C-alpha positions in Angstrom: 0.0 0.0 0.0 2.9 2.3 0.7 4.2 1.9 -2.8 0.8 2.6 -4.3 0.5 5.7 -2.1 3.9 7.0 -3.3 3.2 6.4 -6.9 -0.4 7.5 -7.0 0.0 10.7 -4.9 3.6 11.8 -4.7 4.5 11.3 -8.4 1.5 13.3 -9.7 2.1 16.0 -7.1 5.8 16.4 -8.2 4.6 16.5 -11.8 2.1 19.2 -10.9 4.9 21.3 -9.2 7.0 20.9 -12.4 4.1 22.1 -14.6 3.4 25.0 -12.3 7.0 26.2 -12.4 7.0 25.9 -16.2 3.7 27.8 -16.7 4.9 30.5 -14.3 8.0 31.0 -16.5 5.9 31.1 -19.7 4.0 34.1 -18.4 7.1 35.7 -16.9 9.4 35.6 -19.9 9.4 37.3 -23.3 10.2 35.4 -26.5 13.7 34.1 -26.7 15.9 34.6 -29.7 15.3 31.3 -31.6 11.5 31.0 -31.0 10.4 33.2 -34.0 12.7 31.3 -36.4 11.4 27.9 -35.2 7.8 28.8 -35.3 8.0 30.5 -38.7 9.9 27.5 -40.2 7.5 25.0 -38.6 4.4 26.7 -39.9 6.0 26.8 -43.4 6.8 23.1 -43.2 3.2 22.3 -42.2 1.4 24.5 -44.7 3.7 24.7 -47.7 5.8 21.5 -47.4 8.8 23.8 -48.2 11.8 22.6 -46.3 14.1 25.3 -47.6 12.7 27.7 -45.0 15.3 26.7 -42.5 18.0 24.3 -43.9 20.1 23.9 -40.7 18.0 21.3 -39.0 15.4 18.7 -39.7 11.7 19.6 -39.3 9.9 17.5 -36.7 10.4 19.7 -33.6 9.5 22.9 -35.5 6.4 21.1 -36.9 5.3 20.1 -33.5 5.5 23.5 -31.9 3.8 25.1 -34.9 0.8 22.7 -34.7 -1.3 25.2 -32.6 -0.9 27.7 -35.5 -2.9 25.4 -37.7 -5.9 26.0 -35.5 -5.3 29.7 -35.0 -2.6 31.5 -37.0 -3.0 34.6 -34.8 -1.1 32.7 -32.1 2.0 33.8 -33.8 1.3 37.3 -32.5 1.1 36.2 -28.9 4.1 37.9 -27.1 4.6 34.9 -24.9 3.7 32.2 -27.5 1.7 30.3 -24.9 0.4 27.4 -27.0 3.6 26.7 -28.9 5.5 26.8 -25.5 2.9 24.4 -24.0 3.8 21.9 -26.6 7.4 21.8 -25.3 6.1 21.6 -21.7 4.1 18.5 -22.7 7.3 16.8 -23.9 9.1 17.9 -20.8 6.4 16.2 -18.7 6.7 13.0 -20.9 10.4 13.1 -20.3 9.9 13.4 -16.5 7.7 10.3 -16.5 10.4 8.4 -18.5 13.1 9.5 -16.1 11.0 8.2 -13.2 10.3 4.8 -14.8 13.9 4.3 -16.0 15.3 5.0 -12.5 12.7 3.0 -10.8 13.2 0.0 -13.0 17.0 0.2 -12.8 17.5 1.1 -9.1 14.2 0.8 -7.3 11.3 2.9 -6.2 13.3 5.3 -4.0 15.6 6.0 -6.8 12.7 6.7 -9.1 11.3 9.3 -6.8 14.7 10.8 -6.2 15.4 11.0 -10.0 12.0 12.7 -10.5 12.9 15.3 -7.9 16.3 15.9 -9.4 14.7 16.3 -12.9 11.9 18.6 -11.7 14.3 21.0 -10.0 17.1 20.9 -12.6 17.4 24.5 -13.8 18.6 23.7 -17.3 15.6 21.3 -17.8 13.3 24.0 -16.3 14.8 26.6 -18.6 14.4 24.8 -21.9 11.4 22.9 -20.9 9.0 25.8 -21.7 10.5 27.5 -24.7 9.2 26.8 -28.3 12.6 25.4 -29.3 14.1 22.0 -30.2 16.5 21.0 -27.4 14.1 19.5 -24.9 12.1 17.7 -27.6 15.4 16.1 -28.8 16.2 15.1 -25.3 12.9 13.3 -25.0 13.3 11.3 -28.2 16.9 10.3 -27.5 16.0 9.2 -23.9 13.0 7.3 -25.1 15.1 5.4 -27.6 17.8 4.4 -25.1 15.1 3.5 -22.5 13.3 1.1 -24.8 16.6 -0.3 -26.1 17.5 -1.2 -22.5 14.2 -2.6 -21.2 13.7 -4.7 -24.4 17.3 -5.8 -24.9 16.8 -9.4 -23.7 13.6 -10.0 -25.6 14.1 -8.1 -28.8 11.6 -9.2 -31.5 10.6 -7.9 -34.9 7.7 -5.7 -33.5 10.0 -4.1 -30.9 12.7 -3.5 -33.5 10.1 -1.8 -35.7 9.0 0.4 -32.8 12.5 1.4 -31.8 13.6 2.0 -35.4 10.6 4.3 -35.9 11.4 6.3 -32.8 15.0 6.6 -34.0 13.7 7.9 -37.3 11.6 10.6 -35.5 14.7 11.4 -33.3 16.8 12.0 -36.4 14.1 14.5 -37.6 14.3 16.6 -34.5 17.8 18.0 -34.7 21.0 17.4 -36.6 22.9 16.2 -33.5 20.6 13.3 -33.0 22.4 11.4 -35.8 25.8 11.2 -34.1 24.3 11.1 -30.6 22.2 8.0 -31.3 24.5 6.3 -33.8 27.5 6.1 -31.5 25.4 5.5 -28.4 23.6 2.6 -29.9 26.8 1.2 -31.4 28.5 1.5 -28.0 25.7 -0.3 -26.2 25.5 -3.0 -28.8 29.2 -3.7 -28.5 28.9 -3.8 -24.7 26.1 -6.4 -25.0 28.1 -8.5 -27.4 31.6 -8.1 -25.9 31.8 -11.8 -24.9 31.0 -12.8 -28.5 32.6 -10.0 -30.4 34.1 -12.3 -32.9 30.7 -13.5 -34.1 30.0 -10.0 -35.4 32.6 -10.5 -38.1 31.0 -13.7 -39.4 28.6 -13.7 -42.3 26.4 -16.3 -40.7 25.7 -14.1 -37.7 24.2 -11.4 -39.9 22.5 -13.8 -42.3 20.3 -15.1 -39.5 19.3 -11.5 -38.6 19.0 -10.0 -42.1 15.2 -9.5 -41.8 15.7 -7.5 -38.6 18.4 -5.3 -40.2 16.2 -4.6 -43.2 13.1 -4.0 -41.1 15.1 -1.6 -38.9 16.4 0.3 -41.9 13.1 0.4 -43.7 11.0 1.7 -40.8 13.6 4.1 -39.7 13.7 5.6 -43.2 9.9 5.7 -43.5 9.5 7.3 -40.1 12.1 10.0 -40.9 10.7 10.6 -44.4 7.1 11.0 -43.0 8.2 14.1 -41.2 9.0 15.6 -44.6 5.5 14.5 -45.8 7.1 12.1 -48.2 8.3 15.0 -50.4 11.3 14.5 -52.8 14.0 17.1 -53.2 17.6 17.4 -54.5 20.4 16.3 -52.1 22.1 19.6 -52.4 19.0 21.7 -51.9 16.9 23.9 -54.1 18.8 27.2 -53.7 19.6 28.6 -57.2 22.2 31.2 -56.5 24.6 32.0 -59.4 27.3 32.8 -56.9 26.9 29.5 -55.0 30.0 27.4 -55.2 27.9 24.3 -55.9 26.3 25.9 -59.0 29.8 26.5 -60.5 31.0 22.9 -59.7 27.8 21.4 -61.2 28.7 22.7 -64.7 31.7 20.3 -65.0 30.8 17.5 -62.5 27.9 15.2 -63.5 27.6 13.8 -59.9 27.2 17.2 -58.4 24.9 18.2 -61.2 22.7 15.2 -60.4 22.7 15.9 -56.7 21.7 19.5 -57.4 18.9 18.9 -59.8 17.5 15.3 -59.2 14.9 15.0 -56.5 15.1 12.0 -54.3 13.5 10.7 -51.1 15.0 12.3 -48.0 16.9 14.7 -50.2 16.1 17.6 -47.8 17.5 15.6 -44.9 20.7 14.7 -46.6 21.1 18.4 -47.6 20.6 19.4 -44.0 23.3 17.0 -42.8 25.7 18.4 -45.3 24.8 21.9 -44.4 25.2 21.4 -40.7 28.4 19.4 -41.1 29.9 22.4 -42.9 28.5 24.8 -40.3 29.7 22.9 -37.3 33.0 21.6 -38.4 34.4 23.9 -41.1 35.9 27.4 -41.1 33.5 28.5 -43.9 31.1 30.1 -41.4 32.1 32.5 -38.6 30.8 31.4 -35.2 30.9 33.8 -32.3 31.7 32.1 -29.0 32.2 33.6 -25.6 33.6 31.7 -22.6 34.9 33.1 -19.3 35.6 36.6 -20.7 37.3 35.3 -23.9 36.1 35.4 -27.5 36.6 33.0 -30.4 35.5 32.9 -34.0 35.6 29.0 -34.0 34.7 27.9 -30.6 36.5 26.3 -27.6 37.2 22.6 -27.3 36.5 22.7 -23.5 33.4 25.0 -23.8 30.8 22.4 -22.9 32.6 20.8 -19.9 33.3 24.3 -18.6 29.7 25.4 -19.1 28.5 22.2 -17.5 30.6 22.7 -14.4 29.3 26.3 -13.7 25.7 25.9 -14.9 24.9 22.6 -13.2 23.9 22.7 -9.5 26.8 21.6 -7.3 24.7 19.0 -5.5 24.0 17.2 -8.8 27.7 17.4 -9.7 28.5 15.8 -6.3 25.9 13.1 -6.7 27.2 12.3 -10.2 30.8 12.1 -9.2 29.9 9.9 -6.2 28.0 7.6 -8.6 31.0 7.3 -10.9 33.4 6.7 -8.1 31.2 4.1 -6.5 30.6 2.4 -9.9 34.4 2.3 -10.5 35.2 1.0 -7.1 32.9 -2.0 -6.9 29.4 -3.4 -7.7 29.3 -5.6 -4.6 25.7 -6.3 -3.6 26.2 -5.8 0.1 27.7 -2.4 -0.2 26.5 -1.4 -3.7 23.7 0.6 -5.1 21.2 -2.1 -6.0 20.1 -3.5 -2.6 17.0 -1.4 -2.5 15.5 -2.8 -5.7 12.9 -5.4 -4.8 12.9 -6.8 -8.3 16.6 -7.9 -7.9 16.4 -9.4 -4.4 16.2 -12.9 -5.6 19.1 -12.7 -8.1 22.6 -13.9 -7.4 25.3 -11.5 -6.5 27.1 -12.1 -9.8 24.0 -11.5 -11.8 23.2 -8.3 -10.0 26.7 -7.1 -10.4 26.5 -7.7 -14.1 23.1 -5.9 -14.3 24.7 -3.0 -12.4 27.5 -2.7 -14.9 25.2 -3.0 -17.8 22.7 -0.3 -16.7 25.6 2.0 -15.8 26.9 1.6 -19.4 23.5 2.3 -20.9 23.5 5.6 -18.9 27.1 6.6 -19.2 27.7 5.9 -22.9 25.1 8.5 -24.1 26.6 11.1 -21.7 30.1 10.4 -23.0 29.0 10.5 -26.6 27.1 13.8 -26.2 30.0 15.6 -24.6 32.7 14.0 -26.8 30.8 14.8 -30.0 30.1 18.4 -29.0 33.7 19.0 -28.0 34.5 18.9 -31.7 31.8 21.4 -32.7 32.7 25.0 -33.4 29.2 26.1 -32.4 29.4 27.2 -28.8 26.1 29.0 -28.2 24.9 27.3 -25.0 24.8 24.4 -22.7 21.5 23.5 -24.2 23.4 21.6 -27.0 24.3 18.9 -24.4 20.8 19.0 -22.8 20.1 15.4 -24.0 22.8 14.2 -21.5 21.0 15.6 -18.5 18.3 12.9 -18.1 20.9 10.2 -18.2 23.0 12.1 -15.6 20.0 12.4 -13.4 19.0 8.8 -13.6 22.6 7.7 -13.0 22.9 10.0 -10.0 19.6 8.8 -8.5 21.1 5.4 -7.5 23.0 7.2 -4.7 19.8 7.2 -2.7 20.3 3.5 -2.1 23.4 4.3 -0.1 21.2 5.9 2.6 20.2 2.6 4.2 23.9 1.9 5.0 24.4 5.0 7.2 22.2 7.7 8.8 25.0 10.1 8.2 24.8 9.5 4.5 21.1 10.0 4.6 21.6 13.4 6.3 24.3 14.4 3.8 22.1 13.5 0.8 19.1 15.3 2.4 21.3 18.4 2.8 22.4 18.2 -0.8 18.8 17.9 -1.9 17.6 20.9 0.1 20.5 22.9 -1.3 19.7 21.7 -4.8 16.0 22.7 -4.6 16.6 26.0 -2.9 19.3 27.0 -5.3 17.0 26.4 -8.3 13.9 28.1 -6.9 16.0 31.2 -6.2 16.3 31.8 -9.9 12.6 31.3 -10.7 11.1 32.2 -13.1 14.3 32.9 -15.1 15.9 29.5 -14.9 18.0 30.0 -18.0 20.2 32.5 -16.1 21.1 29.9 -13.4 24.8 29.7 -12.4 26.0 27.8 -9.4 28.0 29.0 -6.4 31.4 28.3 -8.0 31.1 31.6 -9.9 29.0 33.4 -7.3 25.5 32.5 -8.6 23.3 34.0 -11.3 24.3 37.6 -10.5 27.8 36.9 -11.8 26.8 34.6 -14.6 27.1 37.1 -17.4 30.8 37.4 -16.7 31.4 33.8 -17.8 28.8 32.9 -20.4 26.1 34.6 -22.4 23.6 33.9 -25.2 21.3 30.9 -24.3 23.4 30.3 -21.2 22.2 33.5 -19.6 20.6 36.1 -21.9 18.4 34.8 -24.7 16.0 37.7 -24.8 13.7 36.5 -22.0 13.8 39.7 -19.9 11.4 42.1 -21.6 8.4 41.4 -19.4 10.5 41.9 -16.3 12.0 45.1 -17.8 8.5 46.5 -18.4 7.6 45.8 -14.7 10.9 47.4 -13.6 10.2 50.5 -15.8 6.7 50.9 -14.4 7.7 50.3 -10.8 10.5 52.8 -10.8 8.6 55.3 -13.0 11.4 55.5 -15.6 10.4 58.0 -18.3 13.7 58.0 -20.2 15.1 54.5 -20.9 17.9 53.7 -23.4 17.9 50.0 -24.4 20.2 47.6 -26.2 18.3 44.4 -26.5 19.3 41.0 -27.7 16.4 39.1 -29.2 14.1 38.8 -32.2 11.1 40.9 -31.2 10.4 44.6 -30.7 10.3 45.6 -27.0 7.4 47.8 -28.0 5.3 44.6 -28.2 5.5 44.6 -24.4 4.7 48.2 -23.9 8.2 49.4 -23.1 9.0 53.0 -23.9 12.7 53.5 -24.8 15.3 54.9 -27.1 17.1 52.2 -29.1 20.9 51.8 -28.7 23.1 49.6 -30.9 21.9 46.1 -30.3 21.5 42.5 -31.7 17.7 42.5 -32.3 16.4 40.9 -35.4 12.8 42.1 -34.7 13.4 45.8 -34.4 13.2 48.5 -37.1 13.5 51.5 -34.8 16.5 53.8 -35.5 19.4 53.8 -33.0 20.8 56.7 -31.0 24.3 57.2 -29.7 25.0 55.9 -26.2 26.8 59.1 -25.3 23.6 61.0 -24.5 22.3 63.2 -21.7 23.1 62.8 -18.0 20.6 61.4 -15.4 19.4 58.6 -17.6 18.7 54.9 -17.2 20.4 52.5 -19.6 19.4 48.9 -20.0 21.8 46.5 -21.9 21.2 42.9 -22.6 24.1 40.8 -21.2 24.7 39.4 -24.7 24.8 42.9 -26.2 27.1 44.0 -23.4 29.8 41.8 -25.0 28.8 41.4 -28.7 28.2 45.1 -29.2 31.4 46.0 -27.3 29.8 48.1 -24.5 32.0 46.4 -21.9 35.1 48.0 -23.3 33.8 51.5 -24.0 35.0 54.5 -22.0 31.5 55.1 -20.8 30.9 51.7 -19.3 34.2 49.9 -18.7 34.5 51.1 -15.2 30.8 50.9 -14.3 29.0 48.1 -12.5 25.3 47.5 -13.2 23.0 48.7 -10.4 20.6 45.9 -11.1 20.0 42.9 -13.3 16.4 42.6 -14.6 14.8 39.4 -15.9 18.0 37.5 -15.2 19.5 39.0 -18.3 19.3 42.8 -18.7 22.0 45.0 -17.0 20.8 48.3 -15.6 23.1 51.3 -15.5 22.3 54.8 -14.2 24.2 57.8 -15.4 
């Protein structure tokens, strides 16, 4: 009865808290930089079947968040994009449920509850779980794929292969990075499963017996992926006829390139996207602005994502994750290990449980390693959100630590203290979870000194700025805003300074204006527009930070 009470009451309550936090953030934050692009592209995909609208990523996530516009196109004018954002919230809830069940099945009921709490109060999940963007949706599909692969690994039949392959196809259509994330994760887990019989993989007979499964997987993966393009056919190199385009010049003398440029084929748009993103991420053809710990780069930092992870992940979660790794490396002994609390394994032998412990750890750690390793080669350093798919795995892996509590009351107290610290530290940043930084850098107030863009200031602060302007009766406001919407949409009265705003057509004024004025500068503009090094500002400290992103100066 206790288990039923926990599952029937506590789990829904925690999910309700999570939804409440997300909806509060929706109403408290203006549109972020990428939302307009994603919604416009998604609506074009759905209504015109034109996949040239945004060639840098596959369409599924954008199609999903644009579905509400099919019922009411006027939603696009909503300053907070409530219904498109609710779509992402739904996927964040689905992911919460998966995290709970994965941890429960792997490590027991207590671990399931613990994992759910860790997920619900993880600031990066809360940040991107309510924006109409792609990162949380990608995290859901990748986690679902690995979860099903794990629970069905011992009884994998044709139907289950078809289901998993179809989900992989959908995952590949969410974001470019799904291709390497899943390819190498699944390969790594497959080799771990077959390590005792690795030699068989090189024998023709092994694959001959499984040929129908291989073909079924490839077929349903392709159909699932192609369905998100509505079964359209397009050229592999994309339908962009630009006389100055290098491909157009090469096609004149190269029949293969000419074919790829002009002949429409199934999944042509997807192949074109992979080519485009490969060039964008890993070549010097495109300039990529990156900022890390006060330093700038045109081509990214190899250590960007580990560094961002260390300062933007709550310290308690870092501690739990490190303890989990240390304990896993030290031993998997049943008497002192992590799996004694799982009732489903109580009848198993010690050797079997130890083997299960190692296997589930590999299923959790391999995707984490793949995500961080792959992104370390990327020149696109725009935010920790690019490794968001690793967070559910980190949370489930860390949740096993709760099973150490039964060994010592002191451990129980320590983990309880970490959990209180974890929850309180996250709630302090509500509703602007995107600007969360841990205590290693002095918290969110100092975050802009270390990372910007979608790590801190993604354009979310206009609603808070309007409230600040009204509360302080500010008549003269000068604003440099980073975003893709006009601040006038939120009723803000201001003079526009030089900024990085795609949605503004108002003329700019010089920053060197009259005295006794209030100046608001988005943290991203502070660096990218060079305000931090001008004579007027270089010796000034902001008197306030509004919306977790906008620096306020008074002259």
